[in-house]
All heavy atoms as a GROMACS GRO file, in nm:
protein
  611
    1MET      N    1   1.931   1.712   3.660
    1MET     CA    2   1.808   1.786   3.673
    1MET      C    3   1.727   1.707   3.780
    1MET      O    4   1.702   1.581   3.770
    1MET     CB    5   1.715   1.807   3.545
    1MET     CG    6   1.592   1.867   3.566
    1MET     SD    7   1.500   1.883   3.401
    1MET     CE    8   1.593   2.020   3.318
    2ASP      N    9   1.680   1.779   3.888
    2ASP     CA   10   1.596   1.705   3.979
    2ASP      C   11   1.456   1.703   3.951
    2ASP      O   12   1.402   1.756   3.843
    2ASP     CB   13   1.620   1.766   4.121
    2ASP     CG   14   1.546   1.908   4.144
    2ASP    OD1   15   1.488   1.959   4.035
    2ASP    OD2   16   1.564   1.953   4.250
    3GLN      N   17   1.372   1.626   4.013
    3GLN     CA   18   1.241   1.588   3.988
    3GLN      C   19   1.157   1.722   3.996
    3GLN      O   20   1.062   1.737   3.902
    3GLN     CB   21   1.186   1.492   4.092
    3GLN     CG   22   1.044   1.441   4.056
    3GLN     CD   23   1.037   1.356   3.928
    3GLN    OE1   24   1.130   1.302   3.893
    3GLN    NE2   25   0.926   1.329   3.877
    4HIS      N   26   1.183   1.814   4.096
    4HIS     CA   27   1.111   1.945   4.099
    4HIS      C   28   1.127   2.024   3.975
    4HIS      O   29   1.019   2.078   3.922
    4HIS     CB   30   1.156   2.010   4.231
    4HIS     CG   31   1.078   2.131   4.237
    4HIS    ND1   32   0.950   2.149   4.254
    4HIS    CD2   33   1.123   2.262   4.255
    4HIS    CE1   34   0.903   2.271   4.272
    4HIS    NE2   35   1.015   2.344   4.277
    5GLU      N   36   1.241   2.029   3.924
    5GLU     CA   37   1.265   2.109   3.810
    5GLU      C   38   1.205   2.050   3.677
    5GLU      O   39   1.150   2.120   3.602
    5GLU     CB   40   1.415   2.117   3.777
    5GLU     CG   41   1.499   2.203   3.865
    5GLU     CD   42   1.648   2.207   3.832
    5GLU    OE1   43   1.679   2.175   3.726
    5GLU    OE2   44   1.715   2.243   3.924
    6LEU      N   45   1.196   1.919   3.669
    6LEU     CA   46   1.130   1.850   3.561
    6LEU      C   47   0.985   1.882   3.565
    6LEU      O   48   0.923   1.911   3.461
    6LEU     CB   49   1.151   1.702   3.571
    6LEU     CG   50   1.122   1.614   3.455
    6LEU    CD1   51   1.199   1.655   3.328
    6LEU    CD2   52   1.157   1.466   3.466
    7VAL      N   53   0.918   1.871   3.685
    7VAL     CA   54   0.782   1.890   3.690
    7VAL      C   55   0.748   2.048   3.653
    7VAL      O   56   0.654   2.073   3.592
    7VAL     CB   57   0.726   1.874   3.834
    7VAL    CG1   58   0.590   1.927   3.865
    7VAL    CG2   59   0.736   1.730   3.874
    8LYS      N   60   0.832   2.137   3.690
    8LYS     CA   61   0.818   2.278   3.650
    8LYS      C   62   0.822   2.294   3.502
    8LYS      O   63   0.762   2.375   3.447
    8LYS     CB   64   0.925   2.369   3.726
    8LYS     CG   65   0.887   2.424   3.853
    8LYS     CD   66   0.987   2.502   3.918
    8LYS     CE   67   1.024   2.629   3.827
    8LYS     NZ   68   1.118   2.721   3.887
    9ASP      N   69   0.920   2.223   3.439
    9ASP     CA   70   0.929   2.228   3.293
    9ASP      C   71   0.804   2.171   3.228
    9ASP      O   72   0.773   2.228   3.126
    9ASP     CB   73   1.059   2.151   3.260
    9ASP     CG   74   1.189   2.209   3.286
    9ASP    OD1   75   1.188   2.334   3.318
    9ASP    OD2   76   1.295   2.160   3.270
   10PHE      N   77   0.759   2.064   3.272
   10PHE     CA   78   0.643   2.001   3.213
   10PHE      C   79   0.514   2.098   3.239
   10PHE      O   80   0.434   2.127   3.138
   10PHE     CB   81   0.602   1.870   3.268
   10PHE     CG   82   0.696   1.752   3.219
   10PHE    CD1   83   0.761   1.668   3.298
   10PHE    CD2   84   0.726   1.744   3.075
   10PHE    CE1   85   0.844   1.576   3.252
   10PHE    CE2   86   0.813   1.655   3.035
   10PHE     CZ   87   0.857   1.566   3.121
   11GLU      N   88   0.502   2.166   3.340
   11GLU     CA   89   0.403   2.266   3.359
   11GLU      C   90   0.409   2.384   3.276
   11GLU      O   91   0.318   2.431   3.229
   11GLU     CB   92   0.391   2.302   3.519
   11GLU     CG   93   0.350   2.191   3.609
   11GLU     CD   94   0.212   2.136   3.593
   11GLU    OE1   95   0.126   2.209   3.545
   11GLU    OE2   96   0.190   2.026   3.602
   12GLY      N   97   0.526   2.424   3.258
   12GLY     CA   98   0.561   2.535   3.169
   12GLY      C   99   0.533   2.509   3.030
   12GLY      O  100   0.467   2.584   2.957
   13LEU      N  101   0.562   2.382   2.987
   13LEU     CA  102   0.533   2.345   2.848
   13LEU      C  103   0.375   2.327   2.827
   13LEU      O  104   0.325   2.369   2.726
   13LEU     CB  105   0.596   2.206   2.821
   13LEU     CG  106   0.563   2.143   2.683
   13LEU    CD1  107   0.605   2.233   2.569
   13LEU    CD2  108   0.645   2.019   2.668
   14SER      N  109   0.318   2.290   2.926
   14SER     CA  110   0.166   2.275   2.925
   14SER      C  111   0.101   2.407   2.902
   14SER      O  112   0.014   2.414   2.827
   14SER     CB  113   0.116   2.209   3.059
   14SER     OG  114  -0.022   2.204   3.061
   15ALA      N  115   0.151   2.506   2.979
   15ALA     CA  116   0.101   2.640   2.965
   15ALA      C  117   0.121   2.699   2.818
   15ALA      O  118   0.033   2.757   2.767
   15ALA     CB  119   0.162   2.735   3.064
   16LYS      N  120   0.236   2.664   2.763
   16LYS     CA  121   0.257   2.714   2.626
   16LYS      C  122   0.188   2.646   2.532
   16LYS      O  123   0.128   2.706   2.430
   16LYS     CB  124   0.416   2.697   2.594
   16LYS     CG  125   0.508   2.790   2.664
   16LYS     CD  126   0.648   2.770   2.642
   16LYS     CE  127   0.730   2.871   2.717
   16LYS     NZ  128   0.871   2.858   2.680
   17LEU      N  129   0.152   2.508   2.545
   17LEU     CA  130   0.071   2.448   2.452
   17LEU      C  131  -0.063   2.483   2.451
   17LEU      O  132  -0.143   2.497   2.355
   17LEU     CB  133   0.071   2.290   2.484
   17LEU     CG  134   0.212   2.233   2.453
   17LEU    CD1  135   0.212   2.077   2.508
   17LEU    CD2  136   0.244   2.220   2.297
   18LEU      N  137  -0.116   2.519   2.587
   18LEU     CA  138  -0.254   2.577   2.595
   18LEU      C  139  -0.277   2.699   2.520
   18LEU      O  140  -0.396   2.716   2.465
   18LEU     CB  141  -0.289   2.594   2.746
   18LEU     CG  142  -0.432   2.615   2.788
   18LEU    CD1  143  -0.515   2.493   2.734
   18LEU    CD2  144  -0.442   2.637   2.927
   19LYS      N  145  -0.173   2.773   2.493
   19LYS     CA  146  -0.196   2.899   2.402
   19LYS      C  147  -0.225   2.862   2.263
   19LYS      O  148  -0.282   2.944   2.192
   19LYS     CB  149  -0.068   2.985   2.430
   19LYS     CG  150  -0.050   3.050   2.554
   19LYS     CD  151   0.080   3.121   2.562
   19LYS     CE  152   0.098   3.186   2.704
   19LYS     NZ  153   0.227   3.257   2.716
   20HIS      N  154  -0.194   2.736   2.233
   20HIS     CA  155  -0.218   2.689   2.088
   20HIS      C  156  -0.350   2.593   2.093
   20HIS      O  157  -0.343   2.510   2.005
   20HIS     CB  158  -0.096   2.634   2.038
   20HIS     CG  159   0.028   2.726   2.025
   20HIS    ND1  160   0.033   2.818   1.916
   20HIS    CD2  161   0.125   2.742   2.105
   20HIS    CE1  162   0.136   2.889   1.939
   20HIS    NE2  163   0.197   2.850   2.053
   21HIS      N  164  -0.419   2.600   2.198
   21HIS     CA  165  -0.538   2.509   2.205
   21HIS      C  166  -0.499   2.372   2.213
   21HIS      O  167  -0.580   2.284   2.170
   21HIS     CB  168  -0.639   2.547   2.098
   21HIS     CG  169  -0.670   2.692   2.082
   21HIS    ND1  170  -0.747   2.764   2.173
   21HIS    CD2  171  -0.621   2.776   1.993
   21HIS    CE1  172  -0.752   2.882   2.148
   21HIS    NE2  173  -0.675   2.895   2.028
   22ILE      N  174  -0.385   2.332   2.266
   22ILE     CA  175  -0.355   2.199   2.291
   22ILE      C  176  -0.349   2.180   2.448
   22ILE      O  177  -0.269   2.241   2.518
   22ILE     CB  178  -0.215   2.166   2.248
   22ILE    CG1  179  -0.215   2.178   2.097
   22ILE    CG2  180  -0.173   2.019   2.283
   22ILE    CD1  181  -0.081   2.186   2.034
   23ASN      N  182  -0.445   2.105   2.494
   23ASN     CA  183  -0.480   2.084   2.637
   23ASN      C  184  -0.413   1.948   2.681
   23ASN      O  185  -0.471   1.845   2.702
   23ASN     CB  186  -0.619   2.093   2.675
   23ASN     CG  187  -0.653   2.102   2.820
   23ASN    OD1  188  -0.560   2.125   2.904
   23ASN    ND2  189  -0.768   2.080   2.862
   24LEU      N  190  -0.293   1.959   2.738
   24LEU     CA  191  -0.213   1.853   2.793
   24LEU      C  192  -0.160   1.902   2.932
   24LEU      O  193  -0.080   1.990   2.931
   24LEU     CB  194  -0.100   1.808   2.706
   24LEU     CG  195  -0.127   1.724   2.577
   24LEU    CD1  196  -0.003   1.698   2.503
   24LEU    CD2  197  -0.179   1.585   2.642
   25SER      N  198  -0.196   1.830   3.037
   25SER     CA  199  -0.146   1.870   3.160
   25SER      C  200  -0.009   1.837   3.190
   25SER      O  201   0.061   1.762   3.097
   25SER     CB  202  -0.227   1.801   3.274
   25SER     OG  203  -0.192   1.663   3.275
   26GLY      N  204   0.068   1.908   3.279
   26GLY     CA  205   0.199   1.863   3.307
   26GLY      C  206   0.215   1.723   3.344
   26GLY      O  207   0.304   1.654   3.303
   27ALA      N  208   0.124   1.665   3.410
   27ALA     CA  209   0.118   1.519   3.449
   27ALA      C  210   0.110   1.430   3.329
   27ALA      O  211   0.178   1.331   3.315
   27ALA     CB  212  -0.001   1.482   3.554
   28SER      N  213   0.024   1.461   3.231
   28SER     CA  214   0.021   1.395   3.114
   28SER      C  215   0.159   1.392   3.029
   28SER      O  216   0.191   1.293   2.972
   28SER     CB  217  -0.091   1.440   3.030
   28SER     OG  218  -0.218   1.417   3.085
   29LEU      N  219   0.212   1.513   3.027
   29LEU     CA  220   0.339   1.532   2.956
   29LEU      C  221   0.443   1.446   3.018
   29LEU      O  222   0.528   1.392   2.945
   29LEU     CB  223   0.388   1.676   2.953
   29LEU     CG  224   0.305   1.766   2.858
   29LEU    CD1  225   0.324   1.916   2.876
   29LEU    CD2  226   0.309   1.727   2.714
   30LYS      N  227   0.440   1.437   3.153
   30LYS     CA  228   0.539   1.350   3.221
   30LYS      C  229   0.528   1.212   3.175
   30LYS      O  230   0.618   1.139   3.157
   30LYS     CB  231   0.516   1.375   3.370
   30LYS     CG  232   0.629   1.310   3.450
   30LYS     CD  233   0.604   1.325   3.601
   30LYS     CE  234   0.710   1.258   3.683
   30LYS     NZ  235   0.682   1.126   3.713
   31LYS      N  236   0.393   1.165   3.179
   31LYS     CA  237   0.370   1.029   3.144
   31LYS      C  238   0.412   0.993   3.003
   31LYS      O  239   0.484   0.893   2.977
   31LYS     CB  240   0.214   0.993   3.150
   31LYS     CG  241   0.178   0.976   3.306
   31LYS     CD  242   0.033   0.956   3.308
   31LYS     CE  243  -0.016   0.953   3.450
   31LYS     NZ  244  -0.165   0.939   3.466
   32LEU      N  245   0.387   1.093   2.908
   32LEU     CA  246   0.442   1.078   2.767
   32LEU      C  247   0.591   1.064   2.775
   32LEU      O  248   0.636   0.991   2.692
   32LEU     CB  249   0.393   1.190   2.684
   32LEU     CG  250   0.245   1.190   2.648
   32LEU    CD1  251   0.208   1.309   2.574
   32LEU    CD2  252   0.216   1.070   2.550
   33TRP      N  253   0.645   1.148   2.847
   33TRP     CA  254   0.800   1.146   2.854
   33TRP      C  255   0.859   1.010   2.899
   33TRP      O  256   0.949   0.947   2.850
   33TRP     CB  257   0.843   1.260   2.944
   33TRP     CG  258   0.998   1.260   2.950
   33TRP    CD1  259   1.074   1.219   3.057
   33TRP    CD2  260   1.093   1.305   2.844
   33TRP    NE1  261   1.212   1.237   3.024
   33TRP    CE2  262   1.230   1.284   2.910
   33TRP    CE3  263   1.080   1.351   2.727
   33TRP    CZ2  264   1.346   1.307   2.836
   33TRP    CZ3  265   1.199   1.381   2.655
   33TRP    CH2  266   1.329   1.367   2.709
   34GLU      N  267   0.791   0.966   3.001
   34GLU     CA  268   0.820   0.831   3.060
   34GLU      C  269   0.806   0.721   2.955
   34GLU      O  270   0.874   0.614   2.949
   34GLU     CB  271   0.750   0.802   3.184
   34GLU     CG  272   0.789   0.890   3.301
   34GLU     CD  273   0.699   0.872   3.430
   34GLU    OE1  274   0.599   0.824   3.419
   34GLU    OE2  275   0.746   0.928   3.544
   35LEU      N  276   0.691   0.715   2.884
   35LEU     CA  277   0.668   0.628   2.774
   35LEU      C  278   0.789   0.632   2.665
   35LEU      O  279   0.830   0.530   2.622
   35LEU     CB  280   0.535   0.656   2.704
   35LEU     CG  281   0.415   0.599   2.789
   35LEU    CD1  282   0.287   0.652   2.716
   35LEU    CD2  283   0.406   0.449   2.797
   36ALA      N  284   0.813   0.751   2.630
   36ALA     CA  285   0.919   0.775   2.522
   36ALA      C  286   1.054   0.733   2.573
   36ALA      O  287   1.136   0.684   2.490
   36ALA     CB  288   0.918   0.921   2.480
   37THR      N  289   1.086   0.747   2.692
   37THR     CA  290   1.220   0.695   2.744
   37THR      C  291   1.222   0.566   2.801
   37THR      O  292   1.324   0.524   2.846
   37THR     CB  293   1.266   0.800   2.850
   37THR    OG1  294   1.174   0.792   2.965
   37THR    CG2  295   1.274   0.941   2.791
   38GLY      N  296   1.107   0.485   2.794
   38GLY     CA  297   1.107   0.351   2.838
   38GLY      C  298   1.095   0.331   2.990
   38GLY      O  299   1.103   0.219   3.037
   39LYS      N  300   1.064   0.434   3.062
   39LYS     CA  301   1.042   0.427   3.203
   39LYS      C  302   0.903   0.383   3.241
   39LYS      O  303   0.868   0.337   3.350
   39LYS     CB  304   1.075   0.553   3.275
   39LYS     CG  305   1.215   0.597   3.265
   39LYS     CD  306   1.238   0.723   3.342
   39LYS     CE  307   1.385   0.770   3.333
   39LYS     NZ  308   1.418   0.902   3.385
   40ARG      N  309   0.807   0.378   3.141
   40ARG     CA  310   0.674   0.346   3.162
   40ARG      C  311   0.632   0.259   3.051
   40ARG      O  312   0.666   0.286   2.935
   40ARG     CB  313   0.583   0.471   3.181
   40ARG     CG  314   0.438   0.445   3.195
   40ARG     CD  315   0.357   0.564   3.199
   40ARG     NE  316   0.381   0.639   3.319
   40ARG     CZ  317   0.288   0.644   3.413
   40ARG    NH1  318   0.183   0.582   3.414
   40ARG    NH2  319   0.327   0.717   3.523
   41LYS      N  320   0.550   0.156   3.082
   41LYS     CA  321   0.497   0.067   2.977
   41LYS      C  322   0.338   0.089   2.974
   41LYS      O  323   0.282   0.111   3.073
   41LYS     CB  324   0.526  -0.080   2.990
   41LYS     CG  325   0.682  -0.102   3.007
   41LYS     CD  326   0.750  -0.088   2.883
   41LYS     CE  327   0.886  -0.134   2.891
   41LYS     NZ  328   0.974  -0.069   2.794
   42LEU      N  329   0.282   0.079   2.848
   42LEU     CA  330   0.136   0.072   2.843
   42LEU      C  331   0.073  -0.058   2.879
   42LEU      O  332   0.126  -0.164   2.853
   42LEU     CB  333   0.095   0.110   2.692
   42LEU     CG  334   0.121   0.260   2.652
   42LEU    CD1  335   0.075   0.263   2.491
   42LEU    CD2  336   0.048   0.356   2.727
   43SER      N  337  -0.044  -0.053   2.936
   43SER     CA  338  -0.115  -0.168   2.971
   43SER      C  339  -0.171  -0.232   2.833
   43SER      O  340  -0.186  -0.146   2.743
   43SER     CB  341  -0.225  -0.143   3.058
   43SER     OG  342  -0.322  -0.056   3.007
   44LEU      N  343  -0.205  -0.358   2.835
   44LEU     CA  344  -0.269  -0.408   2.714
   44LEU      C  345  -0.397  -0.331   2.688
   44LEU      O  346  -0.425  -0.312   2.567
   44LEU     CB  347  -0.303  -0.566   2.724
   44LEU     CG  348  -0.353  -0.620   2.611
   44LEU    CD1  349  -0.263  -0.604   2.494
   44LEU    CD2  350  -0.377  -0.772   2.644
   45ALA      N  351  -0.475  -0.292   2.780
   45ALA     CA  352  -0.602  -0.224   2.766
   45ALA      C  353  -0.563  -0.085   2.687
   45ALA      O  354  -0.638  -0.054   2.597
   45ALA     CB  355  -0.684  -0.189   2.896
   46ALA      N  356  -0.470  -0.018   2.733
   46ALA     CA  357  -0.428   0.104   2.664
   46ALA      C  358  -0.378   0.086   2.521
   46ALA      O  359  -0.416   0.149   2.428
   46ALA     CB  360  -0.322   0.179   2.740
   47LYS      N  361  -0.305  -0.030   2.509
   47LYS     CA  362  -0.257  -0.061   2.368
   47LYS      C  363  -0.384  -0.090   2.280
   47LYS      O  364  -0.389  -0.057   2.160
   47LYS     CB  365  -0.159  -0.177   2.374
   47LYS     CG  366  -0.027  -0.141   2.433
   47LYS     CD  367   0.058  -0.261   2.438
   47LYS     CE  368   0.186  -0.234   2.498
   47LYS     NZ  369   0.266  -0.349   2.510
   48ASP      N  370  -0.475  -0.164   2.332
   48ASP     CA  371  -0.584  -0.204   2.250
   48ASP      C  372  -0.677  -0.077   2.211
   48ASP      O  373  -0.722  -0.069   2.106
   48ASP     CB  374  -0.689  -0.290   2.326
   48ASP     CG  375  -0.637  -0.442   2.327
   48ASP    OD1  376  -0.553  -0.480   2.243
   48ASP    OD2  377  -0.683  -0.528   2.420
   49ARG      N  378  -0.686   0.028   2.303
   49ARG     CA  379  -0.756   0.153   2.266
   49ARG      C  380  -0.693   0.223   2.159
   49ARG      O  381  -0.741   0.274   2.076
   49ARG     CB  382  -0.768   0.236   2.392
   49ARG     CG  383  -0.875   0.184   2.492
   49ARG     CD  384  -0.905   0.288   2.608
   49ARG     NE  385  -0.796   0.326   2.675
   49ARG     CZ  386  -0.755   0.258   2.792
   49ARG    NH1  387  -0.820   0.150   2.832
   49ARG    NH2  388  -0.654   0.305   2.864
   50LEU      N  389  -0.553   0.229   2.174
   50LEU     CA  390  -0.472   0.285   2.052
   50LEU      C  391  -0.493   0.218   1.929
   50LEU      O  392  -0.502   0.276   1.820
   50LEU     CB  393  -0.328   0.294   2.094
   50LEU     CG  394  -0.293   0.386   2.209
   50LEU    CD1  395  -0.146   0.370   2.252
   50LEU    CD2  396  -0.308   0.534   2.165
   51ALA      N  397  -0.489   0.079   1.931
   51ALA     CA  398  -0.516   0.008   1.811
   51ALA      C  399  -0.649   0.028   1.744
   51ALA      O  400  -0.673   0.038   1.626
   51ALA     CB  401  -0.504  -0.151   1.835
   52LEU      N  402  -0.762   0.043   1.830
   52LEU     CA  403  -0.885   0.070   1.786
   52LEU      C  404  -0.890   0.212   1.715
   52LEU      O  405  -0.945   0.240   1.604
   52LEU     CB  406  -0.994   0.072   1.896
   52LEU     CG  407  -1.039  -0.060   1.938
   52LEU    CD1  408  -1.124  -0.037   2.071
   52LEU    CD2  409  -1.120  -0.129   1.832
   53PHE      N  410  -0.812   0.315   1.777
   53PHE     CA  411  -0.808   0.437   1.707
   53PHE      C  412  -0.740   0.432   1.573
   53PHE      O  413  -0.774   0.506   1.488
   53PHE     CB  414  -0.720   0.534   1.812
   53PHE     CG  415  -0.707   0.670   1.754
   53PHE    CD1  416  -0.807   0.758   1.762
   53PHE    CD2  417  -0.590   0.718   1.718
   53PHE    CE1  418  -0.800   0.888   1.714
   53PHE    CE2  419  -0.561   0.852   1.667
   53PHE     CZ  420  -0.668   0.934   1.676
   54ALA      N  421  -0.647   0.346   1.553
   54ALA     CA  422  -0.574   0.326   1.437
   54ALA      C  423  -0.653   0.228   1.328
   54ALA      O  424  -0.611   0.213   1.216
   54ALA     CB  425  -0.444   0.270   1.445
   55GLY      N  426  -0.762   0.190   1.369
   55GLY     CA  427  -0.849   0.099   1.281
   55GLY      C  428  -0.830  -0.048   1.292
   55GLY      O  429  -0.880  -0.116   1.202
   56PHE      N  430  -0.776  -0.086   1.396
   56PHE     CA  431  -0.760  -0.236   1.413
   56PHE      C  432  -0.843  -0.277   1.544
   56PHE      O  433  -0.879  -0.206   1.633
   56PHE     CB  434  -0.610  -0.262   1.455
   56PHE     CG  435  -0.536  -0.250   1.324
   56PHE    CD1  436  -0.482  -0.113   1.304
   56PHE    CD2  437  -0.505  -0.343   1.238
   56PHE    CE1  438  -0.397  -0.086   1.193
   56PHE    CE2  439  -0.426  -0.324   1.122
   56PHE     CZ  440  -0.369  -0.198   1.100
   57GLN      N  441  -0.886  -0.409   1.549
   57GLN     CA  442  -0.961  -0.457   1.659
   57GLN      C  443  -0.888  -0.480   1.786
   57GLN      O  444  -0.948  -0.479   1.892
   57GLN     CB  445  -1.034  -0.596   1.607
   57GLN     CG  446  -1.132  -0.570   1.508
   57GLN     CD  447  -1.253  -0.474   1.540
   57GLN    OE1  448  -1.303  -0.482   1.646
   57GLN    NE2  449  -1.262  -0.376   1.461
   58SER      N  450  -0.757  -0.504   1.780
   58SER     CA  451  -0.678  -0.517   1.890
   58SER      C  452  -0.528  -0.483   1.869
   58SER      O  453  -0.495  -0.475   1.762
   58SER     CB  454  -0.682  -0.678   1.938
   58SER     OG  455  -0.615  -0.757   1.835
   59TRP      N  456  -0.455  -0.482   1.975
   59TRP     CA  457  -0.306  -0.448   1.963
   59TRP      C  458  -0.239  -0.570   1.881
   59TRP      O  459  -0.161  -0.545   1.806
   59TRP     CB  460  -0.248  -0.430   2.095
   59TRP     CG  461  -0.106  -0.402   2.095
   59TRP    CD1  462   0.000  -0.484   2.130
   59TRP    CD2  463  -0.055  -0.274   2.063
   59TRP    NE1  464   0.119  -0.393   2.113
   59TRP    CE2  465   0.078  -0.283   2.080
   59TRP    CE3  466  -0.116  -0.148   2.029
   59TRP    CZ2  467   0.165  -0.170   2.052
   59TRP    CZ3  468  -0.022  -0.030   2.009
   59TRP    CH2  469   0.125  -0.046   2.010
   60HIS      N  470  -0.290  -0.683   1.910
   60HIS     CA  471  -0.219  -0.800   1.850
   60HIS      C  472  -0.250  -0.792   1.681
   60HIS      O  473  -0.148  -0.816   1.613
   60HIS     CB  474  -0.294  -0.935   1.887
   60HIS     CG  475  -0.251  -1.055   1.829
   60HIS    ND1  476  -0.119  -1.109   1.849
   60HIS    CD2  477  -0.302  -1.131   1.745
   60HIS    CE1  478  -0.108  -1.218   1.765
   60HIS    NE2  479  -0.222  -1.230   1.702
   61ASP      N  480  -0.375  -0.748   1.651
   61ASP     CA  481  -0.398  -0.717   1.498
   61ASP      C  482  -0.313  -0.623   1.455
   61ASP      O  483  -0.262  -0.631   1.337
   61ASP     CB  484  -0.546  -0.693   1.491
   61ASP     CG  485  -0.639  -0.807   1.505
   61ASP    OD1  486  -0.598  -0.923   1.506
   61ASP    OD2  487  -0.763  -0.786   1.524
   62LEU      N  488  -0.290  -0.506   1.516
   62LEU     CA  489  -0.210  -0.398   1.477
   62LEU      C  490  -0.061  -0.446   1.456
   62LEU      O  491  -0.001  -0.423   1.368
   62LEU     CB  492  -0.194  -0.277   1.581
   62LEU     CG  493  -0.115  -0.161   1.547
   62LEU    CD1  494  -0.146  -0.109   1.410
   62LEU    CD2  495  -0.134  -0.055   1.657
   63GLU      N  496  -0.008  -0.525   1.557
   63GLU     CA  497   0.124  -0.582   1.550
   63GLU      C  498   0.135  -0.664   1.431
   63GLU      O  499   0.237  -0.663   1.363
   63GLU     CB  500   0.168  -0.652   1.682
   63GLU     CG  501   0.200  -0.550   1.792
   63GLU     CD  502   0.255  -0.633   1.917
   63GLU    OE1  503   0.203  -0.734   1.942
   63GLU    OE2  504   0.349  -0.584   1.965
   64ASP      N  505   0.038  -0.767   1.415
   64ASP     CA  506   0.043  -0.847   1.283
   64ASP      C  507   0.052  -0.766   1.160
   64ASP      O  508   0.130  -0.799   1.076
   64ASP     CB  509  -0.086  -0.936   1.288
   64ASP     CG  510  -0.079  -1.051   1.380
   64ASP    OD1  511   0.036  -1.074   1.440
   64ASP    OD2  512  -0.176  -1.120   1.390
   65ALA      N  513  -0.018  -0.645   1.153
   65ALA     CA  514  -0.010  -0.562   1.037
   65ALA      C  515   0.117  -0.487   1.018
   65ALA      O  516   0.188  -0.483   0.909
   65ALA     CB  517  -0.127  -0.469   1.032
   66LEU      N  518   0.191  -0.457   1.133
   66LEU     CA  519   0.305  -0.398   1.132
   66LEU      C  520   0.424  -0.486   1.099
   66LEU      O  521   0.518  -0.447   1.036
   66LEU     CB  522   0.342  -0.318   1.263
   66LEU     CG  523   0.254  -0.203   1.289
   66LEU    CD1  524   0.281  -0.153   1.441
   66LEU    CD2  525   0.284  -0.096   1.191
   67HIS      N  526   0.426  -0.611   1.155
   67HIS     CA  527   0.529  -0.698   1.135
   67HIS      C  528   0.490  -0.830   1.060
   67HIS      O  529   0.588  -0.910   1.042
   67HIS     CB  530   0.566  -0.743   1.272
   67HIS     CG  531   0.600  -0.647   1.377
   67HIS    ND1  532   0.718  -0.559   1.363
   67HIS    CD2  533   0.548  -0.593   1.483
   67HIS    CE1  534   0.724  -0.472   1.448
   67HIS    NE2  535   0.613  -0.478   1.527
   68GLY      N  536   0.378  -0.829   0.987
   68GLY     CA  537   0.358  -0.938   0.903
   68GLY      C  538   0.298  -0.905   0.776
   68GLY      O  539   0.324  -0.803   0.725
   69ASP      N  540   0.220  -0.999   0.724
   69ASP     CA  541   0.163  -0.989   0.587
   69ASP      C  542   0.013  -0.941   0.596
   69ASP      O  543  -0.054  -0.934   0.484
   69ASP     CB  544   0.161  -1.099   0.509
   69ASP     CG  545   0.305  -1.153   0.478
   69ASP    OD1  546   0.400  -1.057   0.467
   69ASP    OD2  547   0.336  -1.266   0.478
   70VAL      N  548  -0.035  -0.908   0.714
   70VAL     CA  549  -0.183  -0.875   0.732
   70VAL      C  550  -0.192  -0.731   0.738
   70VAL      O  551  -0.107  -0.653   0.774
   70VAL     CB  552  -0.226  -0.928   0.871
   70VAL    CG1  553  -0.368  -0.893   0.899
   70VAL    CG2  554  -0.198  -1.077   0.881
   71ASP      N  555  -0.310  -0.680   0.697
   71ASP     CA  556  -0.344  -0.531   0.690
   71ASP      C  557  -0.463  -0.512   0.748
   71ASP      O  558  -0.541  -0.613   0.810
   71ASP     CB  559  -0.329  -0.461   0.548
   71ASP     CG  560  -0.432  -0.523   0.454
   71ASP    OD1  561  -0.530  -0.576   0.508
   71ASP    OD2  562  -0.408  -0.513   0.348
   72ALA      N  563  -0.518  -0.385   0.769
   72ALA     CA  564  -0.650  -0.359   0.834
   72ALA      C  565  -0.755  -0.417   0.777
   72ALA      O  566  -0.870  -0.437   0.848
   72ALA     CB  567  -0.659  -0.212   0.847
   73ASP      N  568  -0.754  -0.476   0.660
   73ASP     CA  569  -0.875  -0.552   0.595
   73ASP      C  570  -0.912  -0.673   0.678
   73ASP      O  571  -1.025  -0.717   0.660
   73ASP     CB  572  -0.845  -0.581   0.450
   73ASP     CG  573  -0.846  -0.465   0.365
   73ASP    OD1  574  -0.904  -0.370   0.396
   73ASP    OD2  575  -0.777  -0.479   0.254
   74VAL      N  576  -0.823  -0.729   0.751
   74VAL     CA  577  -0.854  -0.838   0.843
   74VAL      C  578  -0.969  -0.813   0.929
   74VAL      O  579  -1.030  -0.902   0.960
   74VAL     CB  580  -0.726  -0.893   0.912
   74VAL    CG1  581  -0.686  -0.802   1.027
   74VAL    CG2  582  -0.748  -1.037   0.967
   75ASN      N  583  -0.988  -0.695   0.970
   75ASN     CA  584  -1.096  -0.650   1.057
   75ASN      C  585  -1.235  -0.669   0.986
   75ASN      O  586  -1.334  -0.659   1.045
   75ASN     CB  587  -1.080  -0.506   1.104
   75ASN     CG  588  -0.951  -0.508   1.196
   75ASN    OD1  589  -0.931  -0.598   1.266
   75ASN    ND2  590  -0.877  -0.394   1.186
   76TYR      N  591  -1.249  -0.664   0.857
   76TYR     CA  592  -1.370  -0.660   0.783
   76TYR      C  593  -1.404  -0.794   0.715
   76TYR      O  594  -1.493  -0.804   0.635
   76TYR     CB  595  -1.362  -0.550   0.691
   76TYR     CG  596  -1.323  -0.423   0.748
   76TYR    CD1  597  -1.194  -0.358   0.740
   76TYR    CD2  598  -1.424  -0.345   0.818
   76TYR    CE1  599  -1.178  -0.251   0.800
   76TYR    CE2  600  -1.404  -0.233   0.883
   76TYR     CZ  601  -1.269  -0.182   0.875
   76TYR     OH  602  -1.254  -0.057   0.933
   77LYS      N  603  -1.334  -0.902   0.748
   77LYS     CA  604  -1.359  -1.028   0.692
   77LYS      C  605  -1.433  -1.123   0.784
   77LYS      O  606  -1.444  -1.105   0.905
   77LYS     CB  607  -1.232  -1.093   0.653
   77LYS     CG  608  -1.156  -1.038   0.546
   77LYS     CD  609  -1.022  -1.100   0.513
   77LYS     CE  610  -0.957  -1.026   0.393
   77LYS     NZ  611  -0.834  -1.065   0.365
   0.00000   0.00000   0.00000
């Protein structure tokens, strides 16, 4: 599949999602695909924002909770 076909597929998916009130552009879907396939990495700032969304103060705190004995309560001590 060439790049042009892939862009068309993401744009088509974007249009279908919009019918269900999910507003994701074709470009955003492409970025998500690249993240899922390992072609793109998140910056530390983006990881920190995701961690905040999950209730942690930083990506490091989230990783500690996932891979260690710490939980989100560490943020409130």
